ZAGUNU-181552 format. One line per 2 residues: their letters; for each residue x, y, z of C-alpha. Coordinates in nm, 4 decimals. Each point is the difference from the previous one (the first is absolute). Layout:
N
A) X,Y,Z; ...
END
This chain:
166
MP) 1.9747,-0.5414,-0.0313; -0.1928,-0.2589,-0.1996
TV) -0.2745,0.1589,-0.2106; -0.2917,-0.1551,-0.1856
TV) -0.1878,0.2167,-0.2496; -0.3249,-0.1019,-0.1659
SF) -0.1802,0.2046,-0.2649; -0.3566,-0.0912,-0.0858
TP) -0.2761,0.1137,-0.2311; -0.2488,0.2151,0.1938
LP) -0.2780,-0.2569,0.0225; -0.1828,-0.0860,0.3242
AH) 0.0729,-0.3707,-0.0540; 0.3747,0.0674,0.0325
VR) -0.0363,0.1497,0.3504; -0.0469,-0.3499,0.1415
TA) 0.3217,-0.1154,-0.1663; 0.1900,0.3042,0.1307
RF) -0.1298,-0.0709,0.3519; 0.1097,-0.3643,-0.0250
IA) 0.3487,0.0941,-0.1245; 0.0436,0.2650,0.2710
AS) -0.0977,-0.2428,0.2763; 0.2318,-0.2690,-0.1370
VA) 0.2964,0.2363,-0.0263; -0.0769,0.1440,0.3469
RR) -0.0065,-0.3492,0.1534; 0.3298,-0.0873,-0.1677
AG) 0.1545,0.3278,0.1223; -0.0887,-0.0806,0.3618
VP) -0.3156,0.2010,0.0683; -0.1740,-0.1674,0.2978
ET) -0.2906,-0.2303,-0.0895; -0.2262,0.2048,0.2281
VL) 0.0524,0.3054,-0.2237; -0.0483,-0.1633,-0.3412
DE) -0.3752,0.0697,-0.0066; 0.0763,0.3708,0.0466
VR) 0.2466,-0.0169,-0.2886; -0.2609,-0.1678,-0.2211
LA) -0.2728,0.2508,0.0853; 0.2211,0.3088,-0.0307
VS) 0.1443,-0.1121,-0.3352; -0.3470,-0.0871,-0.1241
EA) -0.1316,0.3450,0.0944; 0.2983,0.1862,-0.1510
CS) -0.0088,-0.2047,-0.3221; -0.3784,0.0348,-0.0320
LA) 0.0335,0.3759,0.0288; 0.2771,0.0089,-0.2616
VR) -0.2053,-0.2189,-0.2354; -0.3058,0.2282,0.0345
LH) 0.2107,0.3072,-0.0734; 0.1726,-0.1623,-0.2984
RA) -0.3247,-0.1274,-0.1483; -0.1390,0.3548,0.0124
SA) 0.3097,0.1873,-0.1219; 0.2755,-0.2310,-0.1282
PE) -0.1424,-0.3431,-0.0891; 0.2958,-0.0911,-0.2216
VP) 0.2632,0.0665,0.2697; 0.0842,-0.2836,0.2431
VE) -0.0169,0.0328,0.3782; 0.3291,-0.0780,0.1734
LR) 0.0454,-0.1926,0.3238; 0.3477,0.0181,0.1583
MV) 0.1012,-0.2162,0.2955; 0.3300,0.0704,0.1748
ED) 0.1591,-0.1834,0.2901; 0.2668,0.1779,0.2013
DK) 0.1650,-0.0938,0.3301; -0.2962,0.0779,0.2240
KF) -0.3048,0.0755,-0.2156; -0.2002,-0.1312,-0.2879
RI) -0.1214,0.2828,-0.2231; -0.2667,0.0034,-0.2665
QV) -0.0646,0.2809,-0.2446; -0.3044,0.0177,-0.2252
VD) 0.0721,0.2420,-0.2824; -0.2619,0.1483,-0.2281
AV) 0.0517,0.2266,-0.3008; -0.2931,0.2362,0.0532
PR) 0.1176,0.3529,0.0853; -0.2376,0.1792,0.2359
AR) -0.0116,0.2344,0.2940; -0.0082,-0.1345,0.3525
PT) -0.3682,-0.0388,0.0937; -0.1314,0.2199,0.2783
ED) -0.2332,-0.1048,0.2793; -0.2689,0.2202,-0.1563
DV) 0.0062,-0.2203,-0.3133; -0.1124,-0.2990,0.2054
YA) -0.2758,0.1803,0.1858; -0.1315,0.1545,-0.3222
AL) -0.0174,-0.3424,-0.1613; -0.1715,-0.1851,0.2856
SI) -0.3762,-0.0159,0.0033; -0.2614,-0.2196,0.1615
GD) -0.1331,-0.2590,-0.2450; -0.3582,-0.1242,-0.0343
DD) 0.0810,-0.3014,0.2142; 0.1296,0.2242,0.2820
GV) 0.3544,-0.1127,-0.0771; 0.2812,0.2385,-0.0823
AL) 0.0519,0.0157,-0.3743; 0.2566,0.1823,-0.2065
AS) -0.1983,0.2453,-0.2089; 0.1555,0.2073,-0.2675
AE) -0.1010,0.2567,-0.2555; 0.3419,-0.0657,-0.1583
GA) 0.2147,-0.3111,0.0053; 0.2969,0.1995,0.1337
VD) -0.1715,0.0764,0.3296; -0.0987,-0.3643,0.0328
LQ) 0.3607,-0.1134,-0.0544; 0.1314,0.2584,0.2463
AR) -0.2453,-0.1199,0.2632; 0.0938,-0.3623,-0.0658
ER) 0.3659,0.0936,0.0263; -0.0441,0.1693,0.3387
IG) -0.2031,-0.2916,0.1338; 0.2455,-0.2559,-0.1405
LA) 0.2967,0.1809,0.1531; -0.1831,0.0162,0.3334
VI) -0.0481,-0.3782,-0.0124; 0.3689,-0.0539,-0.0818
TG) 0.1076,0.2327,0.2815; -0.2166,-0.2023,0.2395
LV) 0.1715,-0.3227,-0.1079; 0.3639,0.1104,-0.0269
DE) 0.1999,0.1922,0.2601; 0.2446,0.1435,-0.2526
VD) -0.1686,0.1540,-0.3071; 0.1184,0.2798,-0.2259
VE) -0.1830,0.1354,-0.3047; 0.2029,0.2021,-0.2459
YL) -0.1789,0.2031,-0.2685; 0.2405,0.0522,-0.2909
AN) -0.0285,0.1714,-0.3365; -0.0379,-0.3383,-0.1748
GT) -0.2167,-0.1882,0.2532; -0.0155,-0.1155,0.3578
VV) 0.1976,-0.2410,0.2183; -0.1728,-0.1640,0.2958
AM) 0.2855,-0.1337,0.2162; -0.0619,-0.2390,0.2894
AW) 0.2437,-0.1755,0.2337; -0.0127,-0.2822,0.2543
PL) 0.2698,-0.1179,0.2430; 0.1639,-0.3321,-0.0738
EL) -0.0255,-0.2812,0.2530; 0.3772,-0.0485,-0.0086
AE) 0.0558,0.3689,0.0832; -0.2449,-0.0261,0.2940
RE) 0.1872,-0.3043,0.1382; 0.3380,0.1725,-0.0388
EA) -0.1228,0.3099,0.1842; -0.1434,-0.2121,0.2823
SS) 0.3202,-0.2024,0.0338; 0.2127,0.3149,0.0171
LP) -0.1891,0.1276,0.3062; 0.1850,-0.0527,0.3285
SM) -0.1239,-0.2839,0.2162; -0.1829,0.1000,0.3193
GG) 0.0335,-0.3370,0.1737; 0.2776,-0.1483,0.1763
END
């Protein structure tokens, strides 16, 4: 299982680089071209969330991006080092308010509620982009794990199906 690990300083400018690296490694691993935009967007959202959390609570600790290729899937993990409880749905609804311009804005009496709301919304976006997502809240941070099927694995599965012609 080839693995590529990238650690980067939690700065918004580095999210673009992480997205570029993830897409390049995904393409090399055999993720279909039609799915690469989803990889870019999901990695961008997960890394942006990790950067926001780090900048608020652990600015000196790098964010980690792990990319793993196995026989049938390409997996990406975005690891942050900000311990926190799993956000509840109530956190999002409490933090949403209608702004002056009639748009939905994230309002917050405290930064923590704002970050929890952003986390829930960010994870909802990722879940909409990626079929296989798992978020693990650990004592030392969080791992957002995403996986995509490899093109090679899809071809092998299709070729192993019995032929219906004759």
